[in-house]
VOBARO-541772 format. One record per residue (C-alpha): x, y, z; residue number from 1; residue in one letter; chain. Coordinates in steps of 0.05 Angstrom, whole numbers, plus 5000, padded with zeros to 4 digits. Layout:
! VOBARO-541772
    x    y    z seq type mol
    X    Y    Z NUM    a   A
...
//
This chain:
! VOBARO-541772
    x    y    z seq type mol
 3085 5935 7530   1    m   A
 3126 5992 7559   2    k   A
 3110 5972 7631   3    m   A
 3135 5902 7621   4    i   A
 3200 5926 7589   5    s   A
 3216 5960 7656   6    k   A
 3204 5899 7699   7    i   A
 3273 5867 7696   8    a   A
 3305 5932 7716   9    k   A
 3259 5940 7775  10    v   A
 3272 5869 7798  11    a   A
 3347 5881 7792  12    l   A
 3341 5939 7840  13    g   A
 3363 5991 7790  14    l   A
 3309 6040 7811  15    v   A
 3346 6083 7860  16    f   A
 3319 6148 7886  17    i   A
 3389 6179 7891  18    g   A
 3402 6248 7917  19    s   A
 3328 6267 7913  20    a   A
 3315 6231 7979  21    v   A
 3363 6273 8019  22    f   A
 3326 6323 8062  23    g   A
 3263 6281 8062  24    q   A
 3235 6259 8128  25    s   A
 3208 6197 8160  26    l   A
 3138 6226 8150  27    a   A
 3152 6227 8075  28    d   A
 3174 6154 8077  29    a   A
 3112 6133 8116  30    k   A
 3068 6169 8065  31    k   A
 3103 6131 8009  32    a   A
 3091 6065 8046  33    i   A
 3017 6082 8053  34    d   A
 3015 6097 7978  35    a   A
 3049 6029 7964  36    e   A
 3110 6064 7934  37    q   A
 3156 6014 7967  38    y   A
 3218 6026 7925  39    q   A
 3213 6101 7938  40    k   A
 3202 6090 8012  41    a   A
 3260 6041 8016  42    k   A
 3306 6091 7983  43    g   A
 3286 6145 8032  44    m   A
 3293 6100 8092  45    l   A
 3361 6072 8072  46    k   A
 3387 6143 8067  47    n   A
 3355 6161 8134  48    l   A
 3390 6102 8167  49    t   A
 3456 6129 8140  50    v   A
 3444 6200 8162  51    t   A
 3411 6180 8228  52    q   A
 3442 6112 8244  53    p   A
 3417 6110 8316  54    t   A
 3344 6126 8299  55    n   A
 3308 6062 8315  56    d   A
 3243 6085 8281  57    e   A
 3278 6091 8214  58    n   A
 3303 6020 8221  59    l   A
 3233 5995 8239  60    f   A
 3200 6025 8178  61    y   A
 3256 6000 8133  62    l   A
 3245 5930 8162  63    g   A
 3170 5937 8153  64    w   A
 3180 5952 8079  65    v   A
 3224 5890 8072  66    y   A
 3170 5849 8107  67    l   A
 3116 5875 8061  68    i   A
 3160 5857 8002  69    q   A
 3169 5786 8029  70    d   A
 3241 5792 8050  71    y   A
 3236 5767 8122  72    p   A
 3311 5758 8132  73    d   A
 3326 5830 8112  74    s   A
 3267 5853 8155  75    a   A
 3293 5815 8215  76    k   A
 3363 5845 8206  77    a   A
 3334 5915 8205  78    s   A
 3290 5904 8266  79    f   A
 3348 5873 8304  80    t   A
 3390 5935 8289  81    k   A
 3331 5977 8315  82    g   A
 3331 5940 8381  83    v   A
 3407 5947 8385  84    a   A
 3400 6022 8374  85    a   A
 3346 6027 8427  86    n   A
 3332 5970 8475  87    a   A
 3263 6000 8490  88    k   A
 3243 6005 8416  89    s   A
 3172 5977 8420  90    a   A
 3161 5980 8345  91    l   A
 3223 5939 8329  92    n   A
 3200 5885 8378  93    y   A
 3134 5886 8341  94    v   A
 3174 5878 8276  95    g   A
 3210 5817 8304  96    l   A
 3143 5788 8324  97    g   A
 3116 5800 8255  98    a   A
 3175 5763 8224  99    v   A
 3162 5705 8272 100    a   A
 3089 5704 8250 101    l   A
 3110 5702 8177 102    s   A
 3148 5638 8191 103    t   A
 3091 5608 8233 104    k   A
 3131 5617 8298 105    d   A
 3071 5637 8340 106    d   A
 3108 5630 8406 107    a   A
 3163 5677 8382 108    g   A
 3112 5726 8357 109    a   A
 3075 5728 8423 110    t   A
 3139 5736 8462 111    s   A
 3162 5795 8420 112    n   A
 3093 5828 8420 113    f   A
 3090 5823 8496 114    n   A
 3159 5854 8501 115    q   A
 3138 5910 8455 116    a   A
 3078 5927 8499 117    l   A
 3121 5922 8561 118    t   A
 3169 5977 8537 119    v   A
 3117 6019 8501 120    a   A
 3095 6086 8527 121    g   A
 3027 6088 8561 122    k   A
 2997 6134 8507 123    k   A
 3034 6102 8448 124    d   A
 2983 6068 8403 125    s   A
 3033 6052 8347 126    a   A
 3055 5984 8375 127    p   A
 2982 5961 8378 128    y   A
 2971 5987 8307 129    l   A
 3030 5947 8279 130    y   A
 3013 5885 8319 131    i   A
 2945 5888 8286 132    g   A
 2978 5898 8218 133    k   A
 3025 5840 8231 134    a   A
 2968 5792 8241 135    y   A
 2937 5817 8176 136    l   A
 2999 5813 8132 137    l   A
 2985 5744 8102 138    d   A
 2918 5754 8068 139    a   A
 2891 5699 8024 140    k   A
 2840 5731 7976 141    d   A
 2830 5786 8028 142    g   A
 2814 5736 8083 143    k   A
 2851 5712 8144 144    f   A
 2843 5653 8192 145    p   A
 2793 5675 8246 146    p   A
 2846 5666 8301 147    a   A
 2892 5717 8267 148    k   A
 2836 5765 8252 149    a   A
 2811 5761 8324 150    n   A
 2882 5773 8351 151    a   A
 2887 5834 8306 152    a   A
 2819 5860 8329 153    i   A
 2839 5851 8402 154    d   A
 2905 5889 8392 155    a   A
 2873 5945 8352 156    l   A
 2816 5955 8402 157    n   A
 2869 5962 8457 158    k   A
 2906 6012 8414 159    g   A
 2841 6050 8402 160    k   A
 2831 6054 8478 161    a   A
 2902 6082 8485 162    v   A
 2891 6134 8430 163    n   A
 2819 6144 8408 164    p   A
 2841 6195 8356 165    k   A
 2885 6148 8316 166    d   A
 2849 6144 8248 167    a   A
 2897 6092 8220 168    e   A
 2878 6043 8276 169    i   A
 2805 6050 8255 170    q   A
 2822 6035 8183 171    v   A
 2862 5972 8200 172    v   A
 2808 5951 8250 173    l   A
 2757 5957 8195 174    g   A
 2801 5914 8150 175    n   A
 2803 5860 8204 176    a   A
 2728 5861 8211 177    y   A
 2719 5860 8136 178    r   A
 2764 5799 8130 179    s   A
 2713 5761 8173 180    q   A
 2655 5789 8132 181    l   A
 2632 5831 8192 182    n   A
 2609 5887 8146 183    s   A
 2572 5929 8198 184    n   A
 2631 5934 8245 185    s   A
 2679 5946 8187 186    a   A
 2635 6003 8161 187    y   A
 2631 6034 8230 188    d   A
 2707 6032 8237 189    a   A
 2717 6064 8168 190    y   A
 2667 6119 8184 191    q   A
 2702 6132 8250 192    a   A
 2768 6138 8212 193    a   A
 2738 6189 8163 194    l   A
 2708 6228 8221 195    a   A
 2777 6233 8252 196    l   A
 2812 6246 8185 197    d   A
 2765 6267 8128 198    p   A
 2825 6272 8082 199    k   A
 2846 6200 8091 200    s   A
 2852 6167 8022 201    p   A
 2864 6100 8057 202    a   A
 2797 6103 8093 203    a   A
 2761 6119 8029 204    n   A
 2795 6062 7992 205    v   A
 2779 6013 8049 206    a   A
 2706 6034 8046 207    t   A
 2706 6024 7971 208    g   A
 2732 5953 7981 209    v   A
 2676 5940 8031 210    l   A
 2624 5963 7980 211    w   A
 2656 5917 7928 212    r   A
 2647 5859 7976 213    y   A
 2572 5875 7975 214    a   A
 2572 5879 7899 215    d   A
 2553 5953 7904 216    n   A
 2599 5974 7848 217    f   A
 2571 6044 7840 218    e   A
 2585 6065 7912 219    d   A
 2651 6027 7911 220    s   A
 2675 6069 7852 221    e   A
 2652 6133 7886 222    k   A
 2696 6118 7946 223    q   A
 2757 6105 7902 224    f   A
 2744 6169 7864 225    q   A
 2739 6206 7931 226    a   A
 2808 6180 7949 227    a   A
 2835 6203 7881 228    i   A
 2804 6272 7892 229    a   A
 2843 6277 7958 230    i   A
 2908 6252 7927 231    d   A
 2910 6241 7851 232    p   A
 2974 6201 7859 233    n   A
 2947 6152 7910 234    y   A
 2960 6086 7875 235    g   A
 2917 6040 7919 236    p   A
 2855 6076 7895 237    a   A
 2870 6055 7823 238    y   A
 2883 5984 7846 239    r   A
 2816 5986 7881 240    g   A
 2783 6010 7817 241    l   A
 2817 5955 7777 242    a   A
 2796 5900 7825 243    e   A
 2725 5927 7827 244    t   A
 2723 5927 7751 245    d   A
 2744 5854 7751 246    l   A
 2693 5834 7803 247    t   A
 2638 5869 7764 248    e   A
 2661 5835 7700 249    a   A
 2656 5767 7735 250    q   A
 2586 5782 7760 251    s   A
 2556 5813 7697 252    n   A
 2571 5780 7630 253    i   A
 2542 5839 7592 254    k   A
 2597 5886 7615 255    v   A
 2651 5834 7625 256    a   A
 2695 5850 7565 257    s   A
 2693 5925 7576 258    a   A
 2705 5920 7651 259    k   A
 2765 5874 7644 260    v   A
 2797 5923 7595 261    k   A
 2780 5981 7642 262    e   A
 2810 5941 7700 263    g   A
 2875 5929 7663 264    v   A
 2882 6003 7648 265    e   A
 2868 6022 7720 266    n   A
 2920 5971 7742 267    y   A
 2971 6000 7695 268    k   A
 2957 6068 7727 269    k   A
 2968 6037 7795 270    y   A
 3034 6008 7773 271    l   A
 3057 6074 7745 272    s   A
 3042 6108 7812 273    l   A
 3075 6055 7855 274    t   A
 3143 6057 7819 275    d   A
 3130 5987 7792 276    e   A
 3161 5956 7854 277    s   A
 3165 5881 7858 278    l   A
 3109 5881 7909 279    e   A
 3062 5920 7863 280    s   A
 3081 5874 7805 281    l   A
 3066 5813 7848 282    l   A
 2998 5844 7864 283    r   A
 2990 5853 7789 284    y   A
 3004 5779 7782 285    a   A
 2947 5764 7830 286    d   A
 2903 5809 7789 287    f   A
 2922 5774 7724 288    l   A
 2907 5706 7755 289    i   A
 2837 5730 7775 290    n   A
 2827 5761 7706 291    a   A
 2848 5696 7673 292    g   A
 2901 5733 7633 293    d   A
 2954 5678 7637 294    y   A
 2989 5700 7573 295    a   A
 3007 5768 7603 296    t   A
 3022 5735 7670 297    l   A
 3073 5688 7638 298    q   A
 3104 5746 7600 299    e   A
 3111 5788 7664 300    v   A
 3137 5732 7708 301    t   A
 3185 5705 7655 302    t   A
 3220 5773 7653 303    k   A
 3221 5777 7729 304    l   A
 3250 5707 7735 305    s   A
 3311 5727 7694 306    k   A
 3334 5779 7744 307    s   A
 3392 5765 7790 308    a   A
 3354 5782 7854 309    a   A
 3288 5750 7836 310    v   A
 3237 5740 7891 311    n   A
 3221 5666 7894 312    p   A
 3146 5681 7891 313    r   A
 3156 5699 7818 314    v   A
 3167 5624 7804 315    y   A
 3101 5608 7836 316    r   A
 3063 5654 7789 317    y   A
 3104 5632 7729 318    l   A
 3087 5559 7745 319    g   A
 3013 5575 7749 320    y   A
 3014 5614 7684 321    a   A
 3055 5563 7645 322    a   A
 3006 5508 7666 323    y   A
 2946 5547 7642 324    e   A
 2982 5563 7577 325    n   A
 2999 5489 7568 326    k   A
 3073 5504 7572 327    d   A
 3084 5446 7619 328    y   A
 3160 5442 7614 329    a   A
 3168 5515 7634 330    a   A
 3116 5505 7688 331    g   A
 3153 5446 7718 332    m   A
 3218 5484 7719 333    t   A
 3185 5543 7753 334    a   A
 3149 5502 7806 335    m   A
 3212 5462 7821 336    d   A
 3248 5528 7832 337    s   A
 3193 5554 7877 338    w   A
 3192 5492 7921 339    f   A
 3268 5492 7924 340    a   A
 3276 5565 7942 341    k   A
 3215 5580 7984 342    a   A
 3213 5571 8059 343    d   A
 3166 5513 8076 344    a   A
 3121 5561 8114 345    s   A
 3107 5599 8049 346    r   A
 3082 5540 8009 347    i   A
 3007 5544 7996 348    l   A
 2957 5487 7984 349    p   A
 2947 5518 7915 350    r   A
 3022 5507 7901 351    d   A
 3014 5432 7911 352    y   A
 2952 5435 7867 353    f   A
 2990 5465 7808 354    y   A
 3052 5422 7820 355    l   A
 3008 5360 7817 356    g   A
 2973 5384 7754 357    r   A
 3040 5398 7721 358    l   A
 3069 5331 7741 359    q   A
 3009 5296 7710 360    i   A
 3003 5339 7648 361    a   A
 3078 5335 7632 362    s   A
 3078 5260 7643 363    g   A
 3137 5270 7691 364    k   A
 3108 5233 7751 365    d   A
 3034 5217 7751 366    t   A
 3036 5180 7817 367    v   A
 3070 5239 7852 368    k   A
 3023 5286 7816 369    g   A
 2962 5251 7845 370    v   A
 2994 5253 7914 371    e   A
 3006 5328 7908 372    n   A
 2935 5341 7885 373    l   A
 2908 5302 7944 374    k   A
 2956 5339 7990 375    k   A
 2928 5406 7968 376    s   A
 2858 5382 7984 377    a   A
 2880 5356 8052 378    a   A
 2912 5423 8069 379    l   A
 2853 5464 8044 380    d   A
 2784 5433 8042 381    s   A
 2759 5487 7995 382    t   A
 2804 5456 7942 383    k   A
 2772 5387 7948 384    a   A
 2721 5398 7894 385    e   A
 2773 5422 7844 386    d   A
 2823 5367 7862 387    v   A
 2777 5307 7859 388    y   A
 2741 5333 7797 389    t   A
 2809 5339 7764 390    e   A
 2828 5268 7785 391    l   A
 2762 5240 7762 392    a   A
 2768 5273 7694 393    n   A
 2839 5248 7687 394    m   A
 2818 5176 7702 395    y   A
 2758 5181 7655 396    k   A
 2804 5204 7599 397    t   A
 2848 5144 7613 398    k   A
 2785 5100 7617 399    r   A
 2807 5077 7686 400    n   A
 2736 5072 7711 401    w   A
 2752 5041 7779 402    a   A
 2798 5099 7798 403    e   A
 2749 5150 7769 404    a   A
 2695 5121 7814 405    a   A
 2741 5127 7875 406    k   A
 2754 5200 7857 407    a   A
 2679 5214 7853 408    y   A
 2669 5179 7920 409    e   A
 2722 5224 7951 410    d   A
 2691 5284 7918 411    l   A
 2622 5269 7945 412    i   A
 2647 5253 8015 413    s   A
 2693 5313 8021 414    k   A
 2650 5368 7990 415    v   A
 2591 5383 8034 416    h   A
 2531 5429 8027 417    g   A
 2519 5414 7954 418    k   A
 2473 5364 7920 419    a   A
 2528 5344 7871 420    l   A
 2479 5309 7824 421    l   A
 2528 5309 7766 422    n   A
 2581 5277 7810 423    e   A
 2533 5223 7834 424    h   A
 2515 5209 7762 425    f   A
 2588 5200 7742 426    y   A
 2600 5158 7803 427    l   A
 2546 5110 7779 428    g   A
 2571 5115 7708 429    f   A
 2643 5099 7728 430    s   A
 2623 5040 7773 431    d   A
 2581 5012 7716 432    y   A
 2637 5016 7665 433    f   A
 2687 4988 7716 434    a   A
 2642 4926 7723 435    f   A
 2631 4923 7649 436    r   A
 2706 4922 7637 437    g   A
 2715 4867 7689 438    q   A
 2659 4827 7657 439    s   A
 2691 4832 7588 440    s   A
 2758 4811 7616 441    a   A
 2727 4751 7652 442    a   A
 2703 4724 7585 443    k   A
 2776 4719 7563 444    k   A
 2803 4698 7631 445    d   A
 2757 4657 7675 446    p   A
 2801 4670 7736 447    s   A
 2776 4742 7736 448    i   A
 2716 4751 7781 449    k   A
 2676 4814 7767 450    p   A
 2659 4854 7830 451    d   A
 2583 4853 7834 452    s   A
 2584 4906 7888 453    t   A
 2602 4956 7834 454    l   A
 2533 4945 7804 455    l   A
 2500 4957 7871 456    i   A
 2540 5021 7881 457    k   A
 2526 5044 7810 458    a   A
 2451 5034 7817 459    d   A
 2450 5068 7885 460    s   A
 2485 5130 7857 461    a   A
 2438 5135 7798 462    l   A
 2378 5123 7842 463    s   A
 2400 5183 7883 464    y   A
 2404 5225 7820 465    v   A
 2334 5205 7798 466    q   A
 2305 5221 7866 467    q   A
 2338 5289 7872 468    k   A
 2336 5314 7800 469    a   A
 2283 5365 7782 470    t   A
 2289 5346 7709 471    t   A
 2294 5274 7688 472    q   A
 2345 5263 7633 473    l   A
 2339 5200 7590 474    y   A
 2406 5172 7607 475    y   A
 2388 5167 7681 476    y   A
 2339 5108 7671 477    p   A
 2380 5084 7611 478    m   A
 2441 5069 7653 479    y   A
 2400 5040 7710 480    r   A
 2369 4994 7658 481    a   A
 2438 4973 7632 482    y   A
 2462 4961 7703 483    i   A
 2402 4917 7719 484    n   A
 2410 4878 7654 485    d   A
 2471 4846 7686 486    y   A
 2428 4822 7744 487    k   A
 2378 4789 7697 488    d   A
 2423 4756 7645 489    a   A
 2390 4687 7647 490    d   A
 2337 4691 7592 491    f   A
 2311 4622 7611 492    k   A
 2289 4652 7676 493    n   A
 2275 4723 7651 494    f   A
 2248 4765 7710 495    k   A
 2246 4833 7677 496    g   A
 2288 4868 7730 497    v   A
 2305 4924 7682 498    s   A
 2234 4934 7657 499    k   A
 2215 4993 7703 500    p   A
 2275 5033 7676 501    f   A
 2261 5017 7603 502    y   A
 2189 5037 7616 503    d   A
 2214 5104 7642 504    q   A
 2258 5112 7581 505    l   A
 2200 5100 7534 506    i   A
 2157 5150 7574 507    t   A
 2212 5203 7567 508    l   A
 2228 5192 7494 509    l   A
 2169 5155 7462 510    g   A
 2132 5218 7440 511    t   A
 2191 5265 7434 512    k   A
 2209 5294 7366 513    t   A
 2259 5303 7339 514    p   A
 2306 5253 7373 515    l   A
 2381 5259 7375 516    t   A
 2423 5200 7351 517    a   A
 2436 5181 7424 518    g   A
 2363 5185 7442 519    e   A
 2344 5142 7382 520    k   A
 2394 5089 7402 521    s   A
 2370 5088 7474 522    a   A
 2296 5086 7455 523    l   A
 2309 5029 7406 524    a   A
 2344 4990 7461 525    e   A
 2283 5001 7506 526    a   A
 2235 4975 7452 527    y   A
 2281 4915 7439 528    a   A
 2281 4899 7513 529    y   A
 2205 4902 7514 530    m   A
 2205 4855 7455 531    g   A
 2247 4804 7493 532    n   A
 2204 4813 7554 533    y   A
 2140 4800 7515 534    a   A
 2170 4739 7480 535    q   A
 2205 4705 7537 536    y   A
 2169 4728 7599 537    h   A
 2097 4739 7575 538    d   A
 2101 4689 7517 539    k   A
 2065 4742 7475 540    d   A
 2092 4736 7403 541    d   A
 2047 4792 7376 542    a   A
 2072 4841 7429 543    k   A
 2143 4819 7416 544    a   A
 2135 4833 7342 545    l   A
 2105 4901 7356 546    e   A
 2162 4922 7401 547    n   A
 2218 4896 7356 548    f   A
 2185 4932 7298 549    t   A
 2187 4997 7339 550    k   A
 2260 4984 7355 551    a   A
 2277 4974 7281 552    r   A
 2236 5035 7260 553    d   A
 2270 5078 7313 554    t   A
 2340 5054 7297 555    d   A
 2349 5009 7235 556    p   A
 2419 4991 7261 557    n   A
 2394 4963 7327 558    n   A
 2428 4895 7332 559    s   A
 2374 4864 7376 560    s   A
 2320 4880 7326 561    a   A
 2363 4854 7269 562    k   A
 2375 4789 7306 563    y   A
 2301 4781 7319 564    y   A
 2279 4792 7247 565    f   A
 2336 4750 7219 566    d   A
 2314 4694 7265 567    s   A
 2241 4702 7244 568    k   A
 2260 4690 7172 569    s   A
 2303 4629 7190 570    a   A
 2275 4558 7181 571    p   A
 2276 4545 7257 572    t   A
 2259 4592 7315 573    p   A
 2316 4623 7354 574    p   A
 2340 4582 7413 575    a   A
 2358 4644 7452 576    t   A
 2325 4712 7457 577    p   A
 2347 4773 7418 578    a   A
 2400 4797 7467 579    k   A
 2408 4872 7473 580    p   A
 2471 4901 7444 581    a   A
 2526 4922 7491 582    a   A
 2502 4986 7525 583    p   A
 2527 5049 7493 584    k   A
 2559 5106 7528 585    k   A
 2522 5171 7535 586    k   A
//
């Protein structure tokens, strides 16, 4: 792909604007920043700082581009020069505060923001605008912690009071409201921006994103097209189209394939208009993750990782992609690089999630892998379902039923607001098989004492499933029957504890046709149990014969029925009842 072949050169910093930037103004650079043409803007600003070395505004915007591109050290250096050039440079104090925010230094951020507002002119709304932007720099899926969003909203409203005609403040204010799903306030802010500046492509794009949040794809596309009509080279509009295509694909299976392809083409257009800067390529990486295109993601990030001046975030994406592509060795190398090179404040819960998965999948360190998975859930409760499901599946694969049960217990306790019937079923399933394993081991080693509380927990979990399920599946009563068989193992004092569950099983399957192999096996077990119940509890030989015959007819290989009929043909009656075969897995 032609675009990919250019990536290494971009990452190496070989895209220089050269002499073309001379004569261009700060306004041109700001327009390039708005259009997400960061390499172009940086080239302009570097030249402006050479030709106008004491202009603090040039230094601020250069630092801002560095911050957007995730180079906080370079950003801080530029902002510091800006303050040195002008001790009353409000914007550069805002920049220093933004750097502090990016490293989770809230006190430093507040101090610098306060200093910025102290030295700012009374009618200068720009410091408020960039304080608002600073709080909104670290979006996670377009969302921010409420505290940051509220701080941004507070600053932007103050800026709006200082300059009611600042359209950009309205756009950023709308973004802050949108991040908190306050759609009405966001829409009002965007409309206010368009009233102030009808030719604002940014306001149209922001409105399009808002419509996408509401799954109104038609109006969303109209807004992006309106932005393109204003400025055909406005890259963010094509990114908006691409992300809307992807969202529509995920919500409508009928158009999924076509929309994903359309989205990829729109994203390529976005990249071509944003000079394929590292920032735009990293945005592309986010898009590829959401699109599930891990093959392309690994290709893109592998090329980027080979550059001399690679941004450490590239290793994060490479690690994710390599895991999904089952290239575990490459994934481990990439994630090790990310954790080694990234500032601790930049590590996300999802990074621990993928690191843990890679450690487990590669066999490098399963114990540490489990720790990292749990750490990701502890840091982000929204990851709990994925984490504990992953752990439960891993332990099930290893047939470590006790640990699988613990994982399901954690899953159920940490994921709220969902019925989680499937998880309750597998909790009971795992506890049952954990006890069964202990029981088998105890036959070989009498010192082993099976934990009978596992049976209580297993039955409780499956009872919950039966009570909550709208459709009763045959293996619900089947496993409850198997669990209770252990509680009624003395056939000399046969109480029929499992009978209600075998009755349910017969009710569910007795008249069903055709039966699957699993259903036949379960139904035969139920009839065989009824045969034992009739013979040893009710002392009804005729009923016993009837039920064992049904068991044999349903499943000729049923061991309990075979035992019964073999014993019937023997010269003496059986001394013990026809014990059910070991319960079979679903």
